[in-house]
C-alpha positions as CSV (number, residue, x, y, z in Angstrom):
1,X,118.7,58.9,106.6
2,X,121.4,56.4,105.1
3,X,124.4,57.7,104.1
4,X,126.8,54.9,102.1
5,X,130.5,55.5,101.5
6,X,132.1,53.1,98.9
7,X,135.7,53.1,97.2
8,X,135.0,51.3,94.2
9,X,137.8,51.2,92.5
10,X,136.7,51.9,89.1
11,X,132.6,52.6,88.6
12,X,132.5,51.7,84.8
13,X,134.3,48.1,86.2
14,X,131.9,47.6,89.3
15,X,129.2,48.2,87.2
16,X,130.5,46.2,84.1
17,X,130.1,43.5,86.8
18,X,126.8,44.3,88.0
19,X,127.8,45.0,91.5
20,X,127.1,48.9,91.7
21,X,123.4,48.8,90.5
22,X,122.2,45.8,92.5
23,X,124.1,47.2,95.6
24,X,122.6,50.6,95.2
25,X,118.8,49.5,94.4
26,X,119.2,46.8,97.5
27,X,120.5,49.3,100.3
28,X,118.4,52.2,98.9
29,X,120.7,55.1,100.4
30,X,119.5,58.6,101.0
31,X,123.4,59.8,99.8
32,X,126.3,57.8,98.3
33,X,129.9,58.4,98.4
34,X,131.9,56.9,95.8
35,X,135.4,57.4,95.4
36,X,138.5,56.1,93.2
37,X,135.6,56.4,90.6
38,X,138.3,56.6,87.1
39,X,135.7,58.0,84.9
40,X,134.4,61.1,83.2
41,X,130.6,61.7,83.5
42,X,130.2,61.7,80.3
43,X,132.0,58.1,80.0
44,X,129.3,56.6,82.4
45,X,125.7,54.9,80.9
46,X,123.1,56.9,81.7
47,X,121.5,54.7,84.5
48,X,125.1,55.5,86.4
49,X,125.2,59.1,85.5
50,X,122.1,59.8,86.5
51,X,120.6,57.2,88.8
52,X,116.8,57.6,88.9
53,X,115.9,59.2,92.0
54,X,118.5,60.9,92.8
55,X,120.9,64.1,92.1
56,X,124.0,63.3,91.1
57,X,128.0,65.1,91.4
58,X,131.5,64.6,90.0
59,X,134.7,65.4,90.9
60,X,136.6,63.7,88.1
61,X,141.0,63.8,88.1
62,X,141.5,66.6,85.9
63,X,145.9,66.1,85.3
64,X,145.1,61.9,84.5
65,X,142.1,60.6,83.0
66,X,141.3,57.2,84.5
67,X,142.6,58.0,88.2
68,X,140.8,59.0,91.3
69,X,138.1,61.0,91.1
70,X,134.7,61.2,93.4
71,X,131.3,61.3,93.5
72,X,128.3,62.0,95.1
73,X,124.4,60.6,94.5
74,X,121.9,62.7,96.7
75,X,118.6,61.9,97.1
76,X,118.0,65.2,99.5
77,X,119.2,68.2,97.4
78,X,121.8,69.7,98.9
79,X,122.1,73.5,100.2
80,X,125.2,73.8,98.0
81,X,128.3,71.7,96.7
82,X,131.8,72.3,97.2
83,X,134.7,70.7,94.8
84,X,138.0,70.2,96.5
85,X,139.7,72.7,99.0
86,X,140.5,75.5,97.0
87,X,143.9,74.8,97.3
88,X,145.1,74.1,93.5
89,X,148.0,71.6,94.7
90,X,145.1,69.5,96.3
91,X,142.6,70.0,94.2
92,X,143.8,68.8,90.9
93,X,143.3,64.7,91.3
94,X,139.2,64.7,92.2
95,X,139.6,63.8,95.8
96,X,137.0,65.8,97.5
97,X,133.4,66.3,97.3
98,X,131.4,68.1,99.6
99,X,128.1,68.4,100.1
100,X,125.6,71.2,102.3
101,X,123.2,69.9,103.9
102,X,120.5,71.7,106.7
103,X,122.2,70.2,109.7
104,X,125.3,69.3,108.4
105,X,128.4,68.9,106.0
106,X,129.0,65.9,104.4
107,X,132.4,65.6,103.0
108,X,133.3,62.5,100.6
109,X,137.1,62.0,100.3
110,X,139.6,59.9,98.5
111,X,142.7,60.6,100.7
112,X,146.2,60.0,98.6
113,X,147.9,56.4,99.1
114,X,151.7,57.3,100.6
115,X,153.3,54.6,98.4
116,X,155.6,55.1,95.3
117,X,158.3,57.2,97.3
118,X,159.0,60.1,100.0
119,X,157.7,62.1,98.0
120,X,154.0,60.9,97.7
121,X,154.1,60.3,101.2
122,X,154.8,64.0,101.7
123,X,151.9,65.0,99.4
124,X,149.7,62.7,101.7
125,X,150.7,64.4,105.1
126,X,150.7,67.4,103.3
127,X,147.2,66.8,102.4
128,X,145.9,65.4,105.3
129,X,147.0,68.9,107.5
130,X,145.1,70.9,104.7
131,X,142.3,68.8,104.8
132,X,141.5,69.2,108.5
133,X,142.2,72.4,108.6
134,X,139.4,72.6,106.0
135,X,137.1,70.7,108.0
136,X,137.5,72.8,110.7
137,X,136.8,75.9,109.3
138,X,133.6,74.2,108.1
139,X,132.6,73.0,111.4
140,X,132.5,76.4,112.6
141,X,129.1,76.3,110.5
142,X,127.6,73.6,111.5
143,X,129.0,69.7,112.1
144,X,130.7,67.8,109.9
145,X,130.6,64.2,108.8
146,X,133.7,62.9,106.4
147,X,133.5,59.2,105.2
148,X,136.0,57.8,102.2
149,X,139.2,56.0,102.0
150,X,141.6,57.3,104.3
151,X,144.0,55.1,103.1
152,X,145.5,54.4,107.0
153,X,144.7,52.0,109.8
154,X,144.9,53.8,112.9
155,X,145.1,50.8,115.4
156,X,147.0,47.4,115.2
157,X,143.2,46.2,115.6
158,X,142.3,47.3,112.2
159,X,144.5,45.4,110.1
160,X,145.2,41.7,109.6
161,X,149.2,41.9,110.1
162,X,150.5,45.0,111.9
163,X,153.9,43.6,112.7
164,X,154.6,43.1,109.1
165,X,153.2,46.5,108.2
166,X,154.5,49.0,110.7
167,X,157.2,50.4,108.5
168,X,154.2,50.5,105.4
169,X,152.4,53.1,104.3
170,X,148.8,53.3,105.4
171,X,150.7,52.2,109.0
172,X,153.3,54.5,109.8
173,X,153.4,56.2,112.5
174,X,153.2,59.8,111.2
175,X,150.0,58.4,109.4
176,X,148.1,57.4,112.1
177,X,149.3,60.0,114.7
178,X,147.3,62.1,111.9
179,X,144.3,60.0,113.0
180,X,144.9,60.8,116.1
181,X,144.8,64.2,115.7
182,X,141.5,64.2,114.1
183,X,140.0,62.6,117.1
184,X,141.6,65.1,119.6
185,X,140.0,67.5,117.9
186,X,136.7,66.0,117.7
187,X,136.0,64.0,115.3
188,X,134.5,60.6,116.0
189,X,135.5,57.1,114.3
190,X,131.5,56.4,114.5
191,X,132.7,52.3,113.5
192,X,134.9,51.8,116.3
193,X,133.1,54.0,118.8
194,X,130.2,51.0,118.5
195,X,132.2,48.3,117.9
196,X,135.5,48.6,120.2
197,X,136.8,45.5,120.8
198,X,135.6,43.6,117.2
199,X,138.7,42.3,115.5
200,X,139.2,40.6,111.6
201,X,137.0,43.8,110.5
202,X,138.0,45.2,107.5
203,X,137.1,47.0,104.5
204,X,140.3,47.0,102.0
205,X,141.9,43.6,100.9
206,X,144.9,43.2,98.5
207,X,143.6,42.0,95.1
208,X,146.7,40.3,93.5
209,X,147.2,38.2,96.5
210,X,143.0,37.1,96.9
211,X,143.9,38.6,100.6
212,X,139.6,38.7,100.7
213,X,139.5,34.8,100.9
214,X,141.8,34.5,104.0
215,X,140.2,37.7,105.2
216,X,143.9,39.4,105.7
217,X,142.5,42.5,105.4
218,X,143.2,46.7,106.5
219,X,140.1,48.8,107.8
220,X,140.9,52.4,106.1
221,X,137.7,53.3,105.5
222,X,135.9,55.3,107.7
223,X,133.1,57.8,108.9
224,X,134.2,60.3,111.2
225,X,131.7,62.6,112.8
226,X,132.2,65.4,114.4
227,X,131.7,65.1,118.5
228,X,128.2,67.5,118.8
229,X,126.7,65.3,116.0
230,X,127.2,61.8,117.2
231,X,124.0,61.2,119.1
232,X,122.2,61.9,115.7
233,X,124.1,58.3,114.7
234,X,121.9,55.5,115.5
235,X,123.5,52.3,113.4
236,X,126.9,52.1,111.0
237,X,128.0,48.8,109.3
238,X,130.5,47.6,107.1
239,X,129.5,45.6,104.1
240,X,132.1,43.3,103.9
241,X,130.1,40.1,101.8
242,X,129.6,43.4,98.7
243,X,132.1,42.1,96.0
244,X,133.2,44.0,93.1
245,X,135.9,46.2,94.6
246,X,139.1,45.8,96.7
247,X,137.4,47.6,99.1
248,X,133.4,47.1,100.6
249,X,131.4,49.6,101.2
250,X,130.6,50.7,104.7
251,X,127.2,53.3,105.9
252,X,125.6,55.2,109.3
253,X,121.9,55.7,109.4
254,X,121.5,59.1,111.3
């Protein structure tokens, strides 16, 4: 089973540019998780809203059209699907969609960015804490995989310029400490586990400065797998050559 995660930074845009369907048809994921969809389902062409062979599920932003939103495509019919955490404050922006399968939960997340001032950073940190409690609740039933744009680089190895960004959101001590907490309670960053010393491997590059051309990037997109399920992970990849967004896709194979 192959699961792919990609922050597309606008599904309509990445489809118009011709990047999305070729990637889907080439990689053939069993489950495809998208973040920052920026569209309502009825705004999408048929081949994007309902790709052949997939069941599709959308959690758009409820308070601002064209903002945030996540989607999940699955060849395997989920046992159940959840939209949000059941906390109105955190669910209005369309940041979480979850699917229950026979032997694991899969949570597709677009975590908040901590920019635009202290109030938004506070929102991000409270969202982090609420999400971890929610994931741990589900984990009592079966193992949890969560993937998506975490919006934080964990260690200095995970971004090109750690010293220049130590006071910037996305690499603040409190944001990084939350990832420490995630790991401490038993979730594994499976890409880093399999590539412990690999440098210059990123998933996001700033478009305005053409940072991708110089590989001045950040690894802020992840697959975290609860420890008891990690032996099922056979392979993990960052698809850094795939264009169309300021993020690239990543995948795991179970």
